[in-house]
C-alpha positions in Angstrom: -84.7 -0.6 -53.4 -84.0 -1.1 -49.8 -83.3 -4.3 -47.9 -82.7 -3.0 -44.6 -85.2 -4.2 -41.6 -87.4 -1.7 -39.6 -87.0 -1.4 -36.1 -90.4 -3.2 -35.3 -89.1 -6.0 -37.7 -85.8 -6.2 -35.4 -87.4 -6.5 -32.2 -90.0 -9.2 -33.6 -87.1 -11.3 -34.4 -84.9 -10.6 -31.4 -88.3 -11.5 -29.3 -89.4 -14.6 -31.2 -85.9 -15.6 -30.4 -86.5 -15.0 -26.5 -89.6 -16.5 -26.9 -87.7 -19.9 -28.7 -85.0 -19.8 -26.1 -88.1 -19.8 -22.8 -90.4 -22.2 -24.6 -88.2 -24.4 -26.3 -84.6 -24.7 -25.5 -83.1 -26.2 -22.1 -80.4 -25.1 -20.1 -77.0 -26.6 -20.0 -78.6 -28.3 -23.5 -79.0 -25.7 -25.9 -77.6 -23.4 -23.4 -75.4 -22.6 -20.7 -74.1 -19.7 -18.3 -70.0 -20.4 -17.6 -69.1 -19.6 -14.0 -66.8 -16.6 -13.7 -67.9 -15.5 -17.7 -70.2 -12.9 -16.9 -74.1 -13.1 -17.5 -74.6 -13.8 -20.8 -75.6 -17.3 -21.3 -73.3 -19.2 -23.7 -75.0 -21.1 -27.3 -74.5 -24.7 -27.7 -74.8 -26.5 -30.8 -78.3 -27.8 -30.3 -78.9 -24.1 -29.6 -77.5 -23.2 -32.7 -79.6 -25.8 -34.6 -82.8 -24.6 -32.9 -82.7 -21.3 -33.7 -81.6 -22.3 -37.8 -84.5 -24.3 -37.6 -87.0 -21.5 -36.0 -85.9 -19.4 -39.2 -85.0 -22.3 -41.8 -82.0 -21.5 -42.7 -79.7 -23.5 -44.6 -76.1 -23.9 -43.8 -72.8 -24.4 -46.4 -69.6 -25.1 -45.0 -66.3 -24.7 -46.3 -63.2 -26.4 -44.6 -59.4 -25.4 -45.1 -57.3 -28.1 -43.6 -53.8 -27.3 -42.4 -51.1 -29.3 -41.5 -48.4 -28.4 -38.9 -45.1 -30.7 -37.7 -45.7 -34.0 -35.9 -49.1 -35.0 -37.7 -50.8 -32.2 -36.3 -53.4 -30.4 -37.6 -55.6 -27.1 -38.4 -59.5 -27.1 -39.3 -60.3 -23.3 -40.6 -64.2 -23.4 -41.3 -66.5 -21.0 -43.0 -70.2 -21.1 -42.0 -72.8 -19.3 -44.7 -76.5 -19.1 -44.1 -79.3 -18.9 -46.2 -82.7 -18.0 -46.6 -85.1 -20.1 -47.9 -85.4 -19.0 -50.9 -81.3 -18.9 -51.2 -80.2 -15.5 -50.5 -76.9 -14.9 -48.6 -77.8 -13.7 -45.1 -74.4 -14.5 -43.4 -71.1 -16.3 -42.2 -69.1 -16.9 -39.1 -65.9 -18.6 -38.8 -64.5 -21.0 -36.2 -61.1 -23.1 -35.9 -59.6 -26.0 -34.3 -56.1 -27.8 -33.9 -54.8 -30.7 -32.4 -52.3 -29.0 -30.9 -54.9 -27.2 -28.6 -54.5 -28.6 -25.0 -57.6 -31.1 -24.6 -56.5 -33.5 -27.7 -52.7 -32.4 -27.9 -52.1 -34.0 -24.4 -53.9 -37.0 -22.8 -53.0 -38.4 -18.5 -50.2 -40.7 -19.1 -51.4 -44.0 -17.4 -50.2 -44.1 -13.6 -48.8 -47.9 -12.2 -51.5 -49.5 -10.6 -50.1 -50.8 -6.7 -50.9 -54.2 -5.0 -52.2 -51.7 -2.1 -55.9 -51.7 -1.4 -57.7 -48.3 -1.1 -58.5 -48.4 2.2 -61.7 -48.2 4.0 -61.1 -44.4 5.8 -60.5 -43.0 2.4 -64.2 -43.6 0.8 -65.6 -42.4 3.8 -63.7 -39.4 3.9 -63.9 -38.9 -0.2 -67.1 -37.0 -0.3 -66.5 -34.9 2.9 -63.4 -34.0 3.1 -61.2 -34.8 -0.4 -58.2 -33.8 0.9 -58.0 -35.6 3.8 -59.0 -38.4 1.8 -55.7 -38.0 -0.6 -53.7 -37.4 2.6 -54.9 -41.2 3.5 -53.7 -42.6 -0.1 -50.5 -40.5 0.2 -50.0 -42.1 4.0 -51.0 -45.3 3.1 -48.3 -45.6 -0.3 -45.6 -43.9 1.7 -45.7 -45.8 4.7 -45.6 -49.2 1.9 -42.7 -47.4 0.9 -43.4 -46.2 -2.3 -42.2 -42.3 -2.7 -45.2 -39.8 -4.3 -47.2 -36.6 -3.3 -50.2 -37.4 -5.1 -51.8 -41.1 -6.0 -55.2 -42.0 -7.2 -57.6 -45.1 -7.1 -57.8 -47.3 -10.2 -60.0 -50.8 -10.9 -56.9 -53.9 -11.3 -58.2 -56.5 -13.4 -59.8 -58.5 -10.8 -62.0 -55.1 -10.3 -60.4 -54.1 -6.7 -60.0 -51.0 -5.7 -56.5 -50.1 -5.4 -53.9 -47.4 -5.2 -52.5 -45.9 -8.4 -49.3 -43.5 -8.5 -50.1 -40.3 -10.3 -49.2 -39.3 -13.7 -48.8 -36.6 -15.4 -50.1 -35.6 -18.6 -48.1 -36.6 -22.0 -48.4 -35.6 -25.7 -50.3 -37.8 -27.5 -48.3 -40.0 -30.1 -51.0 -40.2 -32.7 -52.9 -36.8 -33.5 -54.7 -38.4 -36.1 -56.9 -39.8 -33.6 -58.5 -36.3 -33.0 -58.2 -35.1 -36.6 -62.8 -36.0 -36.5 -63.3 -34.5 -33.1 -61.6 -31.6 -34.1 -62.9 -30.7 -37.9 -66.6 -31.1 -35.9 -65.3 -28.6 -32.9 -64.3 -26.3 -35.7 -67.9 -27.1 -38.1 -69.2 -26.5 -34.4 -67.5 -23.2 -34.0 -68.1 -21.4 -37.5 -71.8 -22.4 -37.0 -72.5 -21.1 -33.6 -70.5 -17.9 -34.7 -72.7 -17.8 -38.6 -76.1 -18.2 -36.3 -75.2 -15.3 -34.0 -74.2 -13.1 -36.7 -76.8 -13.7 -38.7 -80.0 -13.8 -36.4 -78.6 -11.0 -34.5 -78.8 -13.0 -31.1 -75.6 -11.5 -29.9 -77.4 -9.4 -27.3 -79.0 -12.5 -26.0 -75.9 -14.9 -26.3 -72.1 -15.3 -26.5 -70.0 -17.6 -27.9 -67.3 -20.3 -27.8 -66.9 -19.4 -23.3 -68.0 -23.0 -23.6 -64.6 -24.4 -25.3 -62.3 -22.7 -23.5 -63.4 -19.8 -20.9 -59.8 -18.7 -19.4 -59.4 -16.8 -23.0 -63.4 -15.0 -22.6 -64.1 -12.5 -19.8 -61.3 -13.0 -17.3 -63.1 -13.9 -14.7 -62.7 -17.1 -13.0 -64.1 -15.5 -9.7 -66.3 -13.4 -10.6 -69.0 -13.8 -7.5 -72.4 -14.8 -8.8 -75.8 -13.3 -8.6 -77.1 -13.7 -5.3 -80.4 -15.5 -5.5 -83.4 -14.1 -4.6 -85.5 -14.8 -1.7 -88.8 -14.9 -0.9 -89.6 -11.6 0.3 -88.2 -10.1 -3.0 -84.4 -9.3 -2.0 -81.7 -11.6 -2.6 -80.2 -13.8 0.4 -77.6 -11.1 0.7 -79.5 -7.8 0.5 -81.6 -6.1 3.0 -84.2 -3.1 2.5 -82.8 0.2 2.9 -85.3 0.8 5.8 -84.3 -2.6 7.6 -81.1 -3.3 9.8 -79.6 -6.5 9.5 -81.0 -9.0 12.2 -77.4 -9.0 13.6 -76.7 -5.7 13.4 -73.4 -5.8 11.3 -72.2 -3.6 9.2 -73.9 -3.9 5.7 -70.8 -4.9 3.7 -70.6 -7.7 6.7 -73.7 -9.1 5.3 -72.7 -9.0 1.8 -69.1 -10.9 2.0 -69.7 -14.4 0.7 -68.9 -17.3 2.2 -65.4 -19.0 1.5 -65.5 -21.6 -0.5 -63.4 -24.6 -0.6 -62.3 -25.2 -3.9 -61.6 -28.6 -5.6 -57.9 -30.0 -5.0 -55.7 -30.7 -7.6 -55.9 -34.4 -6.9 -59.7 -33.5 -7.5 -59.0 -31.8 -10.9 -56.2 -34.9 -12.1 -58.8 -37.5 -11.1 -61.6 -35.5 -13.0 -59.2 -35.3 -16.0 -58.6 -38.9 -15.6 -62.0 -39.9 -15.6 -63.1 -37.5 -18.6 -60.6 -39.1 -20.8 -62.1 -42.4 -20.3 -62.9 -44.6 -23.6 -66.1 -46.3 -22.2 -67.7 -42.8 -22.4 -69.2 -41.2 -25.3 -68.1 -38.3 -27.4 -71.0 -36.1 -26.0 -70.6 -37.2 -22.5 -66.7 -36.3 -22.7 -67.3 -32.8 -24.4 -69.4 -32.0 -21.7 -67.6 -32.8 -18.7 -64.3 -30.8 -20.7 -66.2 -28.0 -20.8 -67.6 -28.1 -17.2 -63.9 -28.5 -16.4 -62.7 -25.7 -17.8 -65.8 -23.5 -16.7 -64.3 -21.6 -14.0 -63.2 -23.0 -10.0 -65.2 -25.9 -8.8 -65.9 -26.5 -5.4 -64.4 -29.4 -3.9 -68.3 -30.7 -3.6 -69.3 -30.7 -6.8 -66.1 -32.1 -7.8 -66.5 -35.6 -5.3 -70.4 -35.6 -6.3 -69.0 -35.4 -10.3 -66.3 -38.0 -9.7 -68.6 -40.5 -7.8 -71.0 -40.2 -10.8 -68.2 -40.9 -13.8 -67.0 -43.9 -11.6 -70.3 -45.3 -11.4 -71.1 -44.4 -15.2 -68.1 -45.9 -16.2 -68.4 -49.4 -14.3 -71.8 -49.5 -15.7 -70.6 -49.0 -19.6 -68.2 -51.8 -18.9 -70.3 -54.1 -17.3 -72.7 -53.4 -20.2 -69.7 -54.0 -22.7 -69.0 -57.6 -20.6 -72.4 -58.4 -20.3 
């Protein structure tokens, strides 16, 4: 008795996944492309659960807990998927450890000074983050506070003050992240199981959303140009038509220079993403975005503004 599927059945299965991806899944929620990591979207946990629901798959998890020195711990998960009638279909594995950088380290508590944040900083913050950082540095240095990097924080009265920059330090209690790491290992194993069992690896990739630097290798890969109304991309010209400015084609195709996020902006993003008021799903999404590839300075500034507004609202809700 043969258990092999026909080519038609395999095509139908793949087409069903593509149909669900188009009609049910949402980009950024169920899957998402990571800048610099190829054209395949990464399958996220909600997307894996949607595919499991599509094929009515049940999962069973086996966990292996490894205790390590310093109170650190690693979770190794094996996820097995079963058909509705109980037939074992496939497995996937995943692990997570409190020694991973995002769980091992935290941003130290920078000292909030008595210096109010100058208005010029807020004026420059979005359009020229480097100039804004320079304003903080010069203001602090002129007041006799040494240092090259400074951030902004609210004091106890709610006034924005210049704060000294704090380096990353190790968490003193790795157990705070035991549950988070266990869930992350479970998610990684589940996504792996879904991809291998449903033959969805030609549509999605995996784990890039956790650490893109380990996969694909290309943080500097130029994104595919967007098509315009003529049917050609914004950087392409028809073969029989010269560019309007008569420049060589390689000049016409040259990508514009990008103002990348500064170290001060990235440090601020990391600091805000670790704020205790943020829900776990928001924190994980922001951390994945930060690790997802190089970030434009404008995008970083916009995200910092959104996070500060969100945190202010959450803190106000708690106080109310």
